[in-house]
N, C-alpha and C positions, 0 to 999 in steps of 0.2 A: 285498231279498229279490226274485228273479228271479220272472218269469212267461212261460211260453212264448209266444215270438211266432210266432203262428200264419202259415199262407200268406196270408192277408188281412192285411197290415201297415198301418200308417199312412200309408206311402208313396201309398197307393191315394187318387187325388183325386175318386173319384165312390163314391157308395153302392152297396154291394152288392145285387143280386137273389138273394135268397137260396136257394138249391136245397133242395127239400123232400128229406128222407133216404130212400133207396131200400132196399127191401126185398133183405136178402142171403140167408137162409133163415127158415124157418119151421118150427115142431114143432108138430104138432096132437096135442093131450091126448084123454083121453076125457071131459071135463067142464069145468066153469068152472075157471078159474084166477084165483080172488080174490086170493092173497097175491103179493106183489111179487117179481120174479125175485131171486135171489140169486147174484150173479156174482163169482168167485174161482178162483184156481188150486188145484184140489182134488184133480186126478187126473193122470196121466204124461203122458197126451194133450197134443198142442200148444195153446197158447193157453188162455183161460180157460173154466171151466166154468158152468154156470148151473142151479141148482136150482130146480124149481117144484113147486108143490102142487097136485096133479092133485086138486080138491077133493071133489066128490061119489064120484069113483073111489076115493079114499082111498089114493092112491100118491104118494109122493115121487120125483121123478125128476131124474136128472142128465143134462144134455144137453152134449154137445160143443161146442168153439168152431165146428165146421162144422154144427150142427144135428143131429147123430146122437146117439141113446140111449147112454148109458155104463152106467147102472144104474138100476135101480127098487127102491124098498122099500115093502111093504105092510104097514102096521102094524096090520091088522086094527082099526081105530079104529071106535068106536060112533058118532061124529058127523063131519060133513064136515071136510076138512083146510083151515081157511083161515087159520091163525096162521103169520105168517112164521117161516122156519128161521133160525137163527144159526151161525155156523162160528167154531171157535176158531183162534187160532195155532197154528203148529206146537209141539207138545210134546217133552219131552225124547226120547221114543220115537219121534218123527219123524210121529206121527199129527197130524192136524188133524180135528177132531171135529166132527160136525154135529148139532144138537139141534132138535127141533120138538116143541112141545106141542099138546094137542088139547083140544077141549070136552069130551070124556069124563073128563078128569081126569088122562091119561097124559102123560108126556114120554118120548121115546125120544132114546138119543145111539148115532150111528152112525161108522162109519169113513167119512170124505168120499170117500175115493179109491175105493172099492168099494161102500159103502152096506149094509155088513155091519152088522148089531145088535152094538153093545158093551154097552149096558144099558138097562132100562126101569123107570121108577117113576111112582107114583102121588100126585103132590102136589096135585092139584085141577084143575078147570076153566079152560083158557085158550082164548078164541076169537079175537076180532080183536086182541089185543094181541101177546105174543109173550115169548120167552126171550132172555136176552143172556148173552154170556160177557165175563169180567172177570178180573183178577188175583186168584189165590186166596191163602190166609194164607202158603204158601211161595211166593215171588216166581218160583220156577222153574214154579209149577204155575197152572193156571186154575181158576175155577169158574163152574158155570152157575148162573144166577139166574133162577128161574120164580117171576113175580108172577102169582097165580091170582084169579079173580073172587071166591071167597068163602072161602078158605082160607089167607090170609096169602102169605107170600113165603118159597120154599124155595131153599136154595143147595147145590148137590151139588159134589164134587170130580170131577175128570177121570174117576176109576173109578166114579162113582155113588154114592160114599158121602155121606150127609146132613152138611153141614156146619153148618148152622143154619137154623132156621126162626123166623121171625116171624108170630106168630099174628094173623089179623086182627082179634082183639079188643085188640090193643095200641093200635089207633087207636080215637078217640072223635069221631065213630061209628065202628063197625068199617070196616076198610080194604076197600073193593070195587074192584079193580083191573082195570079193561077195557083200557087202553091201556098202551103201551109205557112202559117205565123208562130212565132215562138214566144213566150211570155217568161219573165222571171224579173226579180230585183238586182241589179246588177252593181248598183252603186252604193248600197248600203243604206239607202232612205226608208227603208222599209215598204217602199212603193213598188209594186209590179209593174214594168213597162212592156210594151209589145215590140216584136222586131220581124221584120218581113222583107220579101224581094219582089220588085217590080219588074215590067220587063227589060230594065236596063240598068238596074242597081239594087242597093239595100236601102233600107229606111227605118228609123225609130220612132215610135209613137207613145206619147206620154200616156199615164192611166186615165188620165181625162180627156184623151182624144186630140191631143196637140202634136204635130209633126215637129220631132226633137231635132233629127237630122236625116239628110238623104245623101248617100254617096253613089252617083252614078259612074259606072265603069265602061258603059256602052255594050255590055255583054247582056245577053238574055238568061235570066236565072228562071227556067220553068217549074222548079220543084219547091220554092220557098226556102227558110232558112231552120238553122237548129242552133241551139245555145249550149255550151258544155265549157267545163274547165280541163281540157286534155292534158296542159302541161301542169297541172296541180299547183297553179300559183296563186291560187285566190281570186282570178280574174276570169270574166267570163269572155269566151270566145264565140263568134258567129262563122258557121261554115255553112257555104251554099257551093252548089255546083253549077256551073254556066255552060250553055252548048253554043255559044258565038262569041268567043270561041271555047274550045272545051278543057275547062279548068275546074279544079278544086280551088276554091277560096278560102281564106281564113281573115276574117275582119275582128278587128277591137271592138267588142261589144258597146263599150262607153263612149267610143267616138266614131265608130264607124269607119276608121281608117284602116285600109288594106294592111296586112301584115305580110302575107305570101300568097302566091297562087302556083299550083303544080298542074302542070299538063297531064291530060287524060289521053288514051289512046284512041277513044271514039267519044262521039257525043254522049252525053248524060240525056235521055227523053224524061217527059213527064213522071214516069213510074221510077226510074231510077234516080232522078235528081231528088225526088220528093221523098226518098228513102235513105238518106245518109245517117249513119249511126256512129256513135263514140263508146268506147270502153276500153279497159285494159285486156287484151287478149293475149298478151305474152307474159303477163307477171314482171314487168320490168318497173311497175310503180308508177306509170304514166299511161295515160288513155291512147289510144290509135282510133284514127278517124278512117272509116271503112264504107265505101260505097261501090256501086254498080255502074255500068253504063249501057248503051243501046245495044251493043255488040257481044255481051256476054263476059266482059272482063270484071273481075272483083280487085279493087285496088284497097291496099291499106297503106296509110301515110302516118308518119310519127307528127306530133305536135310542131315539129318544126318544118314540116313539110316535105320531109324526105319520103321518099317511096320505099317501103320495106319489101313488099312483094306483090304480085298479081296473080291471078288465077283466071281462066278463061274456059268457058263451056265449048263443047264442040260446035254448037250452033250459034252463029252470031244473032243474038236476040237479047232484049232488055232483060236486065236481072236487079232484084232489090232486095236490101240486108235488113237481119235483125242479129242482135248478138245475145248470146246465154250459152250457159252449160247444158248440152243434152247428151253429153257423153258420159258423165259422172266423173270426171278427172278433177273438178273444182276449178277449172279454168273455163272462161268464156270462149265458145265457138262461133263462127261466123256461119250464120244460116241464110242462104242465098236462094231466093224464089226466083225462077226462071219461066221466061216464055217458052223454053223447049219442054216444058211439061215436068220438070222435075225440081225437087229441092234439094239443094247442096249443102253438106256440113263440111265445112273445113276447120283444120284446128289452127292455132295462133302462128304456124308456120306457113300457112296456105296448103296443107296437105289433104287431100281428100279422105274424109272419114267414112262417109257414105252419101248416096242419093236416093231419094224416094221418088219413084214415078206416080205422076197421076195422070188423068184422062186428057187434058188441055192444058192451055197455057196458064201459068200463075203470073198476075200482074203487080200486087203489092206483097209486102212481107208478111211473113206470119206473126202470130202472137204467142208468147210464152207465158204459162201461169199454172199454178197448182189449181186445176179445175176441180177435181173431186174430193180434195182435201186429203189425200194420203200421203202428202210430204213429197211427191215425186213432180219433176217439170213435166208438163203437157204442152203439146205443139197444136195449136190451133190454126188451121191452113184454109184458105177460101181459093176456089179456083174456078175457071171458064167453064170447067165440066159441071157447073151447079152444085158443085159438093162442098160441104163445109166438114172437114175431117180433125177429129181429135185423136192425135197419136201419143203413145205413150213413151217414155224414155227412161232410161237407168240413171238419171241424175236427180240427186235431191235438190228440191226447189230452195233457193234462197235469194233475195233481192239483190245481194251483192256478187252473186254468179251470174246475173243476168243483168249486165249493165244497160242494155237497150232493148227491151222485151219486145217493143211494137213498133209501127211506122212512126207515130209521133210521139213516142217514148212512153206516155201514160193515158190513162182512160180519158183524162180531160183535154187530151190532144195538144198539149202544153208545148210539146216541140223542146222542151230543155230538160237537161240532166243536171243545170247548175243550180248549187244551192250556197248561197253566200254564206261564208262562216263555216260551212260543214266540215271543212278540212279535207285533207286527201284521205282515201282509205288506207288503213294502216298495213305497213310492210315490214318484214323482218329481213334483216340480213345474218345469213348463216354460213358457217365455214364448215366445209367437211373434208376428209382426206378421202380420196378414191381408192378403190380397192382394186390395185395392180399388182399385188405381192411382191412390192419392191424391196421386201426384208431378205429375199432369197433364203429363207430358211425351209422351204417345202418342195419337196419334188412334185412332178405332175401327178395328179390324181382324177379319176373320173367320178361326177357327182351323181350319177345315175345307176341304175341295176348293172348295167355292163362295166365290167372293171378290166384292167389291163391283166392279161393271162401272165402269171409269174412263172410260167414255164414256157412262154413264149422266146424266141431268139433275141429280141430286142428289149425284153423288159427291164433289164438292168440299165440299159443306154437312156431308154425313154423316162424312167423313174429318177435318174439323176440330175435330169434336166427341171429348170424352175417352173413351178406353176404358174400360168397366167403369160408366159412368153414363148417366143418362137423364133427360129433363125431363117433370116430371109435369104441369105446368100447361098448360092449353090455351091457344090463342092465339099471337100473335106475340110471343114471347119470344126475343131473341137470347141465344144461349150457344154459346160455342166457346173452343179453347185459344187463348192469346194471348202473345206474346214482349213486349209491352209492359212487363208487369210479371211480375216471377219472385222469389219468396223463396229458393227453392232451384232449381238447374237452369237451364233456358232459358225453361220456359214455366209459365203459372198457368192457370186456367180463369176466363173472363170472362162474367159474366150480367149482362145489360142490363134493366133492370124488375124488376117482382114475378114471381117465380117460383119454384118448388120442384124442385131437382134430386136426384135419388136414386141413391146406388148401387145397383150389382146386389146383390141378396139374397145373403148368405154362410150356408150352412148352419151351424146351432148345434149344436155338440158337446156332449154331456151331460157331458163332462169338464171344460169351461170352469167356473172357479171366479170369477174377476174379469175385467171387461173395463174397458180405459180407451181413452179417444179423444181425439184433438187435431186440431185444423185451424186455418189461419191465414186472415184476411180482410184486405181492403185496399178502401177506398173507402167506398160507402154503407151503409144500415143493412142488417144481415143476421143470421140466427140459425143456429145448427145443433144437431141432436138426433140420438140414436140411436133407431130404432124397433124394438121387438122384435115379430115377427109369429108368430101361432100358427094354428091351424087355423081359427080364425073371425075372422081378422082382428090389428088392432094391439092388442097385450095391454099394451103399456106404452111410455112415451115418456120419454127422459133428456136433457134439456137440457144442452148444454155450456156452460160460464160463462165470462165474458169475463176475461181477465187483463190484466195490464200490457202496453203496447205494446213491441214488439221490432222495431226498426229499421223502424218505420211500420208494421208489420203488427200486427194485432190477434190473440193468440192465444185460442183456446176450447178448454176442456178438460173431461173428465169423468173422474173416478179411481175406479177399483175398483167399478164397478156390478156387482150379482149379477144373472146372468140370472133373469128371473122363469120360474115353473115353467110348462111347457107351450110354451116358446118354441122355434119351428122355424126361424126365419130373422131376421138382424140385418141392417138397413139405416142407412146414414147420410143424413140429410136435410139438405140445405144450401138454406136458403131466404132470398133476397134481397127487399128491401122498394122499395128506391129507384133511384137511377142506378148506374151500372158498378159492379159488385163484382167484386174478383178473390178467387179461392180458391186455396191452395196448401198443400201438406205435411199432406194429410189422411191420418191412420194410425189404425188400431185395433190394440191390443194386447191379448192375451189371456193370462190365467195359467190353465194348465191342469194338472190331475192325471191320472197314469195309472200302472198298476202298473209297477214298475219289471221291465224285462224284456230279454230278450236271447235270441238265436237263433243256431245255429251252421250257417254255409252252407258246404256241401262239394259236390264234383262227385258228382252222384248217379249217375251211370253208372259212376264209378271212377276209380283212378289206375293207371298203369303202373309194373310194376316197373322200378327203376333210373332213374325220372324224377323231375322235381320234383312234389311234393305239397303243395300250398297250401291253405288253406281262410280264412276270414274268419268273424268274430264281429261282429255287428250288436247294439249295444245303447243303450237310452234313457238310460243314466247312465254316468258315467265311475267305473270302479272302481279302488280303491286297491290290490288285489291281483288278479291274473291268471295262469291257468296252465291247461295242457289235459294230458289224457292220450287216448291211443288204447287202446280196449277192442276185444277180439276178439269173435266170437260167442258165446263163453262167458261174457262178462262180465268176463274178465281183461285187467288192463290189461297192454300190451305196450310202450308208450312213454310217456314223461313228457316235458312240454316246457314252455317259456316263450313267452307272446305277445309281439308286438312291443307297444310302447306305444300307445296309442289316437291315432286321428286322426279328424279332422273332414273332411267332402269340401264343398267349396263349388265351384258350377259357375260357369261363364263370365260369368254375369249376377249374381253375388253371393249368390245362393240357398242357404242351407247345407241339407243333406239331411236333417238333424234327428237324427242319429246318432253314436255313437262306434264306430268301426271299428278292430278289434284283427286281426291277421294271424298266422298261423301256419305251420308248415313241418314237416312230419314225413316228409321225404324219404328218411331213414333206415329207414322200415318198407317192407321190401320182401319179406316173407313172403306169398305168395298166401293168400287168405282174405277173409272178410267181417268188416269193422269199423263202428266210430262213433267220431266223437270227442266226448268229455265235456269241457266247458269249465267253470272254476270263476270266477266272478267275484265277488269279496268274498265267498267262501266258499258262495256259491250255485251249483248245478249246472245244466246244461242239456244235453242230448246232440243230436248232428245225426241227421239220417236216415242209413240204413244204406248201406254202399257197399262195394265191392270193391276189393282191389287183386291184380293179375293180370299175367301176362305180355302184351304188346299188349292190355290190358285195354279201353282206348278202343275200339281197332278191333273188336274182339270184340262190344261192347255196342251200337256205333252203325252199323257199316257195312251190315250186312243189312236193319235197319230202315230205314236211310238211303236204300237203292235200292228196297226194296219199295214206299216211299211213290210212288214213279213208277207202280207197278202199279196201286196204289188211285186214282191220278188219271188212268187211262187212259180215253180217249174213243173210242166207237166198237166197243165191245165191252162184254158183262156182266161185272160185278165183284162176284161174291157178297158179300151183306151189305151193298153199297153202292150199285149201281143196275143197271139192265138195260141192254141194250146201246142206246146213244143215239147222236143227230148223226149216223145214217148215210146222211143227205141233205147233210151239208156238201160244198161251198159253192155259193153261188151270187154273182153279181157284186153290185157296189154299189147296184143298182138291182133286184135280185132277178133280174136277166137271166142267162141261161146256167147252166150245171150244171158242176161241176168236181169230181173225185173226190178230195175232201180230208177224208175221214171219217179217223177215228184220230188218232194224236198224243196229247197228254196236256192236259188242263185245267190251265190255266195256274195258277190259284191257288185260292182259296175261291169263285171264279166258274167259270163254264163256258166262258169265252172262251179261244180259242186265238190268242194274236197270233203269236208265231213260236218255235216250240219248237228252233230250230236253236242258239240259244246253249246251251242245256242239254245237246243231244246232243254238241255240241263239248266242252263242259266235262267231262261224264261221259267222252267217249272220251280226253281229255287224263289224267283219273284213273286210267283202265285201263291207259293207254300206262304211267303211272309204276309200277303194281303190278299188272301182268297176271296174274302168277302167283297172287298173294294174291287177287286177285278170282275167280280161275278156281277156287280150291280152296274156294270157298263154295257149290258146287253148280252141276248142269247142268240145262238147261231141256230140254223136249221136242225142241226145235229142234235139238239137238246141240252148240250152243253154252253157255258158260257162263250163269247165270241173269243176272249183271250185264250181259255184253255182249248177251244177248237183250233186255234193256229198252232199251238203247242202239238196239238195231235197230228196236224198235218206234217210237221217237221218230224214228228216222233214217229209216224207210221214210215217214213223213209228211213230214220235211224234203225227201226226194227228190221227192215229188210237189209241193211247194210252189214248185218251180223251174220256170218256165215255159219255153215253147219257145226264147224269146230268152235265157234264161240268167237273167233277172231272177226276183224272188220275187213271187208272189201276196201281196196284203196281208193285213194281220190279219182274222181270223175272229172277229167279235164280235157279240152283240146286245144289249150293254150291260150293265146291272146290276140291270134289275128282275125278272128271274125268280128266284123262290124255291121252288124244288121239286125233285122227281128230275128228274134231266136227261134221262132218255128220254121226258119229257113236254113238254120244249121244243118240238120239231117232231114231225111225224110220222113221222119217220126214212125217208120214202119220197122220193127225189129226183124233182124236177120239178114237186112239187104247188103250189109258189107259198110256203110258209112257211119256205124254207130259210134258214140263217143267212147273211148277207153277208159277204163280204170288203169291205176298205177300197178295194181295187182289184185288178183281175185280172191285172195285170203292172205292173213298174217299181219294185217295194219293193227295198230294198236286200239284196242276196243275200250279203253278205259272210261271215257266219257259215254260212249255208247250204253254200255251196262248201267251206269249211274243215271243217264237219261231215262231210260226204260224203267228202271226200278221206281224212280221217282213219279213218272207216270202212272204207274200202276199203283203206287201208293195213294195216288188222288183219285184214281176211278170209283173207288168204293165198290169192288167187285163188277162194274159194268163192262160190257163189251163197247169196242169204239173203233171207227174206221174199217167196218167189216170184218174186223177180228176179234174173237174170243178174247176175253181177259187172260184167260190162262196161257194164251200165247205170249203176251206181253210179259206175264211174270216168265216163264219159262225160257225166253229169249235171253232175258236179263239175266237169270241164273247160268244159262249155258255160258254167256259171255264172261260172267264172274269167275266160273270155275277155270275157263281158260286163262285169265289173266292172273289167278292166283298160281296156276300151274307155271306161268311164265315167271314167276317171281314178283308181280306187281302187287306191292302191299302198301297202298297210298290212301288218300281221302277217297277217291273214286270207288275204291273197293269197300271202304268203311261205310259210305254212304248205300252203296247198293246192297251190303248186308244188311244194314239197319232196316232198309225200305223192304226187302224181300222178306226177312222175319215179320215186320208189320202186316206185310199181305199174306204170310202162309203159315205164320206160327212155327214154322219148323225150328226146332232145337239145334241143328247144325249150323242154321245161318246165323242164331244168337251167338253161339260159340264163336264163329268166325269173326263177327263185331267185336265181342269181347276181347280177342285176342289182337285185332288190330287196334282197337282204342287204348290198348294197354303199351302199343308201340308208337302210336302216333301223338298221344296224350299222356306222357310218362309222368311219373309222380314230381320229377324234378321241373316239370313245366315246359310250356312250348316257348323257346325264346322268340320267334318270329311269327307269330300268329298271323293268317290270312283271314280273310272274309269267309273262306270256305271251312278253315278250322272252327270259326264261330258258329256258321249255320249248320254244319255237320254235327258238331258238338251238341248244339240246341235241339236237335231232332233225335239223336242218341239217348240224350236226358227224356226227351218226351216219351220215348218207347220203354225205355228201361229203368227209370226213376232215378237217374244218379244226376251228379253236378259237375260234368266236364266243362260245360260252357262257363260256370261260376268260378273255375279255377284258372281260366283264362285271363280274368279280369285285370289282375296287375300288369301282365304284359301287354295287354290290348291298350290300356292307358299310357303305358310308357310308349309304345310306338306311337298311339295317336299324339302324344306330346311332342315327340321327334318330327312328326309330321308338319305340323304347325310350324316348325323353325324353317321348313322348307318352303313355305308359303308367306313369308315375310317379304313382301312386295306390294307395290300399290293395288295390284289386282286381287291379292289374295290367293293367287292361282299356284297350285302345287308344282313344284319344280323338281329336277332331279338330283338337286344338291351339287356341292355341299352348302350349307346354309351361309356361309361368308361370301362365296363365290358361286352363286347358283347357276346351274345349266339348265334353261327354261325347257329346251325340246330334246335333251339327249343327245346333242350334237356331238359328233366325234370330231377328233382333233387333225385327224390325217388322213381319213379314208373315206370314201364315200361308198353306195351299196343301196340296199332297199331299205326305205323309210315311208314312216306314214306319220301323220299329225297325232296330237296327244289326247283326243277326245277320249278314246276308253281309259287311259291313264287317269285322267282326272276324275270321270264318273266312277270308275271303281275306286279311286280313293274316296269322294263323297260317300260312297256306299259303306266302306270300311268305317269312315267316321260315325257314320249314321248307326252302325252297329255299335261302337264304342259308346255312343249314347244310352245304349241299354244299361251300360254298367255306371255311368255317371255323365248325365246330359248338362255338360259345360257350356256358357254362352259361347266360349270361343270354338268350341267343337261346332255347333251350330252354324255360327259364321262361316267357318271352312267349308262345311257342305254346301251352302248358298254361294259362295263365291265360286265354287267350281261349275255349278249349274249355270251362274251369271255369266262365264267365260264362254260357255257353250253355245248360250243363248243372246250373245249381244253384247257383255261388257269384254270386249277384246279390241286389238288394234284396228281391225278392219270394220267394226261397227256393224257388223252382220251376224245374224243368227245362223249357227252352223248346223240347224236343224230344219229341213226344207217345210214351209208352210207355217212354222211356228214362230211368230215373230212379224217383224215389217219387211225385212230387207234381207236377202239371201245370196249366195253364191250366183255370179252370173251365169255359169255353166257348171256342169258336173261331168266328172269322167265316168260316163256309163253308155254301155252298148245301145241303152233305150232310145238316145238321142238318134240313132239310125234307125229306131222303130216307130219315128213319128211322134216321142215324147218330146214336148218343148224343153231344150236347155238339159234334156237329160234327167229332170228332175221329178225324182220319186216322193210322193208326199210324206213326211214324217221321216224321212231319212236323215239320219245323222253321218256327216261327212268324217272322213280322217280327222281333219282339222289342221290347224296352223302347226306348221313345221319350221326347221331353222333354214336359213337362207342359203347356206353354202358350209363347205367342210371347214371348219373352224371358225363359223360364224354364225351363233345363234341368235343373231336377231330374227323377228318373226317373218314367216313368208307365207303368202295363201294366193292362190294363182287367181287373180281377179280380170285376166284377160279377156274371158268370154268366149273363148276358143270352143271349137266343137269338141275336141278333145283335150282339156285341161289337164294339169298335172294330177297324176293319181295319188301323189304323196298328200296332197291337201284337200282335192277335190271329189275323192272318190267316197260312195257310201258303202259300208261293210257291216255286215251282220253283228259283229261283237260290239260294234258302238250302240247299236240299238237295245241289245242285250244287255249292256252295261247301263243305259240309261233307265230302262226298265227296272232293274235291280235297285239302282240309286233310289229311284220316285218311290219304291216299295219300303226300302230301308228307311228313307226320310218318313215316310207316315209311320211306320214302326217306331221310329225314334221319337217320336209324340207320345208313345204309349208306354205305360210303367212297366219296368222289369224286364227280366230276359224272357 
């Protein structure tokens, strides 16, 4: 059975910093909102509606998904309105009926869509309990059950006719019902019965109103009962909390016999006793029972009545529970609404994730739903401060991730999650080896930018010791990797003398069920054990036992150890006592369970009409049957298809990604519109994020956000919503000497540095060259140029000023990485005051891309002036820079490009001669063996100016390279790897050394652009598929199910590595920004990694935007459009 795999999936290698929910809207009533919100589809308005009880005002209100009032009903009640409303299913007449009872003895039934009164009856007082809907005598009809405090139970038909009445005197002692009842078929007779609690015990009532049993314990049960199957044995259990004395009780639902009772620390009051919830919060395949009490305790019990953990608020006050995933990890969280004004979120181990403050006390639990239909979980919360709040979360909504979404489970107020014969949710048992570097083959390395100093005094010593291990013993104990002995591989770990060597702590996952360990030793006396660490130190130690000698090595092992409660970390301890001891082949294997789940990965930006349309399904289990449907915006199926058989992915270093991958193709769906993919694995269904199919859909969705990103990155002017005018005093020389007018340009990435904007200006200009009309059609700027070209000019003007008098370039302008604040505060913005950012040098930097960018801009000008600069100045600056480069011996494609453009601008014969000479060198008659995109682009412009056929001559080698590229993309995603074809390295992961690294987005988008250019020579279907597969990865078809381009798609990185986060920009998110992308997990491990923690400063490696990625995106889009046009 599937469970929605949400944004934060198991591939993430670090613990999330959970984001507190954010207020989407709030509605303020006239008085206390005691009763929990009822959320369902009741009215024709978009999304789900919420019904609230405006208590002292005596008004029932219906609020839209946008927080606007739809209708209200004043029942002229004599007492405050605190009872929960109940909603029927749709009846034969199309109506959904909303019913609510009152302490004055009345019950009303309304048309849920309009609030119009349908009927009113007087069964008796109902205050904190509530009514419920259940199937009626006619299976096509429903009946409303009204349990009262002193007049028994009444059942009414849809039209208000009394179907039966169970008098209170039928009970002994008389029934006094103050809490909610539950309804379910518990014995397989296809008849739903009722279950409730009275003042002194529990009881069962037949569908026709007869008392089936009554079990009096003598305890007061103020909150009613709920029904569930927590132990997944197919039989229903009753759970109820008593306050005289304070216990949680479990009863057999069929017979009413008590099974166990568990003591509570304090009494449960009406609020907490009426809010018992059941659901699996720790992925162990069984449900837990969760409740609060009147003193701020939250309890979690196993189905056997074992207390697993408690949590307590600082204030001793009532607290009430709902269960559901609001953090985005795919596991249900405990949501506790407290009288101390706060809503608490706890994970499955009882750890506080966040708390959300309100104005006054919270009485009953929140409700969880996808209110606005965006696929994400919303929190609806009522409080005594008169406010209904709608809070947004980072969790994708799934019924299976929300096991107990509201106080009485559902809108009918059934109080029951039990469904006879439905079976337990599916779980998979997975076995994996933990990464402890127990092969002892690699010395210590650092993963990040900072590396061990090879000239340092301890470099040789440190790097001779094994990665992932440390010596805990003081004193001179020699330990290092050794090639003298090895059981496997080439090395082992040698320890001389008495010492204790520990592995780096491995975080314990709550899903671990069994842990086995093994290690081999040779030589002197030694022992090994596992250490289980908790918050207070070592919880337990498990010793590995010696076995029979194997090839001279003595194996030590431990089989199927069960992690102790409260364990946070696991450590392997290797202790030697005597002379030289060698250790090798240390391994920890864990067996864990997790819900069977899968997700459908689509291009969230959409798909082009007439183009390949592929998607991938990522699943933690192998299904026997697998298929899919394409459904339109009206949920109608427009296409059925079969998925390809599942495949696993194993990286270059042998590490499996941990999932089965199914591929699907729906290329024949070409009617423009909005769609989802619905996938069925072993009969279970899951849907993708929504997407559009349209003519030029990728272009339309991506191009404007892609270039507007550069605007938000501008330096030297105010960008509303991002920053004030900044760095107006750029720049000084290396020693802060001199002043150079180098304001402007773009901030390079998530930092404020400006290294050289020239490569990006040139790249954008080349994209513009490929599709000038298409870019111009996107709109004009106030400059008179198109918006896109205007952005090129902003960067180009800075590039022009970066070219010094001798034709060389000014150095990179940077103040490092230590400033985290609004950019306008980094300097005083006044030239010559001494705080200017320095350049690395005032001249002499490589100007190759500067000249090429300026010449390309000049060629596009058509002789016009721009940026308050005469046309000739652009031309002359490019020429001066070209002359400098040639004098310095630079004779590459930038020089050829510049010479071609300068000749086109000036007609000077000398420029034509330079171009001719360079073309002969760079495009020899023997051919270009590894043609790049730059070769193709430059050759095309050369041919256009001089009437030659350089580009055509590239054809055979371009196609040969394209074919080779296809072999490096033979994987379920179709994503371009670093090879080799038989053992691909997906992320360019190094084997034995860390350092600077970024994700692969530019690599993929540049590959897509190249393949699109290859299509000019021969547009093969497999080439087009390759192109779209790279876009797919960037825009959602990746292991994290997120778009790697902000605001293009449905779900994005939780936070970005950007200084703008400290300038007031939420999440540091720059619209249209393409991040570095998915990268490798660690040295020698090319499983995917993306920082999903949500930290203010996430890892730059994956989560930082950078100008080259958007440049590559825009060029790939332009080349894709060109690929559909005939010829070179």
